[in-house]
matplotlib code that plots the C-alpha trace (Angstrom):
import matplotlib.pyplot as plt

x = [-0.1, -0.4, -3.7, -1.5, -2.8, -6.6, -9.3, -10.0, -13.4, -16.4, -17.9, -14.1, -12.8, -12.2, -11.9, -8.9, -7.5, -7.5, -5.5, -2.6, -1.9, -1.6, 0.5, 2.5, 3.1, 3.7, 6.3, 8.2, 8.3, 11.6, 11.8, 13.2, 9.9, 7.3, 7.5, 6.4, 3.2, 0.2, -2.8, -4.6, -5.4, -3.3, -1.8, 1.7, 2.9, 3.1, 0.1, -1.8, -0.1, -1.0, -4.4, -5.3, -3.8, -5.6, -9.3, -8.4, -7.1, -10.7, -12.8, -11.4, -11.9, -15.7, -16.4, -14.6, -16.4, -13.2, -12.6, -11.7, -8.1, -9.9, -10.0, -13.5, -12.6, -9.8, -7.7, -5.1, -2.5, 1.2, 3.6, 5.5, 9.3, 7.6, 4.7, 4.8, 4.5, 1.4, -0.3, 0.1, -0.9, -3.9, -4.5, -5.3, -7.0, -9.3, -10.2, -10.5, -12.8, -15.2, -15.2, -16.3, -18.8, -22.8, -24.2, -25.5, -22.5, -23.3, -20.7, -20.5, -19.8, -22.3, -24.9, -25.8, -24.8, -24.4, -21.6, -21.4, -21.6, -18.7, -16.9, -17.4, -17.0, -13.5, -12.8, -13.2, -10.8, -8.4, -8.2, -8.1, -5.5, -3.5, -3.7, -2.5, 0.5, 1.6, 1.4, 3.3, 6.2, 5.8, 4.3, 0.8, -1.2, -3.7, -7.1, -9.2, -12.3, -14.4, -12.2, -12.5, -16.3, -17.0, -14.7, -17.2, -19.8, -18.3, -17.3, -20.8, -22.2, -19.6, -20.4, -23.9, -23.0, -23.2, -19.2, -19.3, -19.0, -16.4, -14.3, -14.0, -13.4, -16.3, -16.0, -14.2, -15.6, -12.9, -13.4, -11.2, -11.4, -9.6, -12.0, -9.7, -8.9, -12.9, -12.7, -9.9, -11.5, -15.1, -13.2, -12.4, -8.7, -7.4, -4.2, -1.2, 1.9, 0.6, 1.9]
y = [4.3, 7.4, 7.7, 11.7, 11.8, 10.6, 13.1, 14.4, 15.0, 13.3, 10.7, 9.5, 12.5, 11.5, 8.1, 9.3, 11.9, 9.1, 6.7, 9.5, 10.0, 6.1, 6.2, 9.2, 7.0, 3.4, 5.2, 5.7, 2.0, -0.6, -3.9, -3.7, -2.3, -4.9, -6.9, -4.3, -4.6, -2.2, -0.9, -3.0, -6.5, -9.5, -8.0, -6.8, -3.4, -5.9, -7.8, -4.6, -3.1, -6.7, -6.7, -3.1, -3.6, -7.5, -6.3, -3.1, -5.7, -8.2, -5.2, -3.4, -7.4, -7.5, -3.8, -4.7, -8.4, -10.4, -13.4, -12.5, -12.7, -14.6, -18.0, -17.6, -15.3, -13.5, -11.8, -14.3, -11.1, -11.7, -9.0, -8.3, -6.7, -3.6, -2.8, 0.5, 0.1, -2.6, -0.3, 2.3, 0.1, -1.0, 1.8, 3.1, 0.5, 0.9, 4.5, 3.9, 0.9, 3.2, 5.9, 3.6, 2.0, 2.7, 3.9, 0.3, -2.3, -6.3, -7.7, -11.1, -11.9, -9.0, -8.8, -5.1, -2.4, 1.5, 2.9, 5.7, 3.1, 1.3, 4.4, 5.8, 2.1, 2.1, 5.9, 4.3, 1.6, 3.1, 6.0, 3.4, 1.7, 4.5, 5.2, 1.8, 1.7, 5.9, 4.1, 1.5, 3.8, 6.3, 8.8, 10.9, 11.7, 13.8, 14.6, 17.4, 17.4, 16.2, 12.8, 12.1, 13.0, 10.7, 7.7, 8.4, 7.7, 4.7, 3.1, 3.7, 1.5, -1.1, -1.1, -2.5, -5.1, -9.1, -8.9, -5.5, -7.0, -10.2, -7.3, -4.4, -4.5, -2.8, 1.0, 2.9, 5.8, 8.7, 12.0, 13.9, 17.3, 15.3, 14.2, 11.4, 10.3, 9.9, 7.9, 5.5, 4.9, 3.8, 1.6, -0.4, 0.9, 1.6, 3.7, 3.3, 2.0, -0.1, -0.6]
z = [-26.2, -23.3, -20.5, -20.8, -24.5, -24.3, -24.0, -20.5, -21.4, -21.2, -18.9, -18.0, -17.3, -13.3, -14.4, -16.6, -13.5, -11.1, -14.0, -14.5, -10.6, -10.3, -13.4, -11.5, -8.5, -10.0, -11.9, -9.5, -8.1, -8.2, -8.7, -4.6, -3.7, -5.1, -1.8, 0.6, 2.6, 1.7, 3.2, 0.7, 2.9, 1.8, -0.9, -1.6, -3.6, -6.6, -6.0, -6.1, -8.8, -11.0, -9.2, -10.9, -14.6, -14.7, -13.5, -16.4, -19.1, -17.7, -18.2, -21.8, -23.1, -22.0, -23.3, -26.5, -26.2, -26.4, -24.5, -20.5, -19.5, -16.3, -14.6, -13.7, -10.6, -10.8, -13.7, -15.1, -16.1, -15.9, -15.4, -18.4, -18.6, -17.0, -15.1, -15.9, -19.4, -18.7, -16.5, -19.1, -21.8, -19.7, -18.4, -22.2, -23.8, -20.7, -21.2, -25.3, -24.8, -22.5, -24.8, -27.6, -25.3, -25.9, -22.7, -21.9, -21.3, -21.2, -18.8, -18.9, -15.7, -14.2, -16.9, -18.0, -16.6, -17.1, -18.5, -15.9, -13.2, -14.8, -15.0, -11.4, -9.8, -11.9, -10.6, -6.3, -7.3, -8.8, -6.4, -3.5, -4.9, -5.9, -2.1, -1.5, -3.9, -1.8, 1.0, 0.5, -0.8, 2.3, -0.5, -0.4, -3.0, -4.3, -6.1, -7.7, -5.2, -8.6, -8.7, -4.7, -5.2, -8.5, -6.2, -3.0, -5.1, -6.7, -3.2, -2.6, -5.2, -5.0, -1.3, -2.9, -5.2, -4.5, -3.9, -1.9, 1.4, 0.5, -1.2, 1.7, 5.2, 7.1, 6.8, 9.7, 11.2, 11.5, 11.6, 9.3, 7.2, 4.7, 1.7, 0.5, 3.8, 4.5, 1.4, 2.7, 5.9, 4.7, 2.3, 5.6, 5.2, 8.5, 9.3, 7.1, 8.7, 11.2, 14.2]

ax = plt.figure().add_subplot(projection="3d")
ax.plot(x, y, z, "-o")
ax.set_aspect("equal")
plt.show()
């Protein structure tokens, strides 16, 4: 199942766009790249990609009412033969599960959550982790302004969650005209590569 064949209209269009960009960046990752450091504190490139896939699988299972693939605090995803294939599959399944869901979603680890809130937060996570992957590979990424705006709203929501202070470093105040870079700095990610 490919994200590129999913319907791009409706409430999940920004998430679908963000996932497509992530897939494009991950498509160029070689096994020899997986140990590269990333701007995501404490995670190398392989761990960032696994983190994204794992949480996609957790949210998809929750949306589908299946047992969660996690140990109570973290996803239990184990990389298969191809992280690219795993990402493509988990992204497509996540979007399909969101599209099937109602307006209010009962997440076992979080309680009732509006679909719009979940989609907006997942867009933020996807954009930020795509930036992490791209930076580790020395690449640049670009998004349509609506994707960055949605991710900005998602980051605001995520920072307000009980886990927000633990999940994100303090925001960095850096003047920039680049909306994506402003979002990245708001997430607490500093200049990359580090000196």
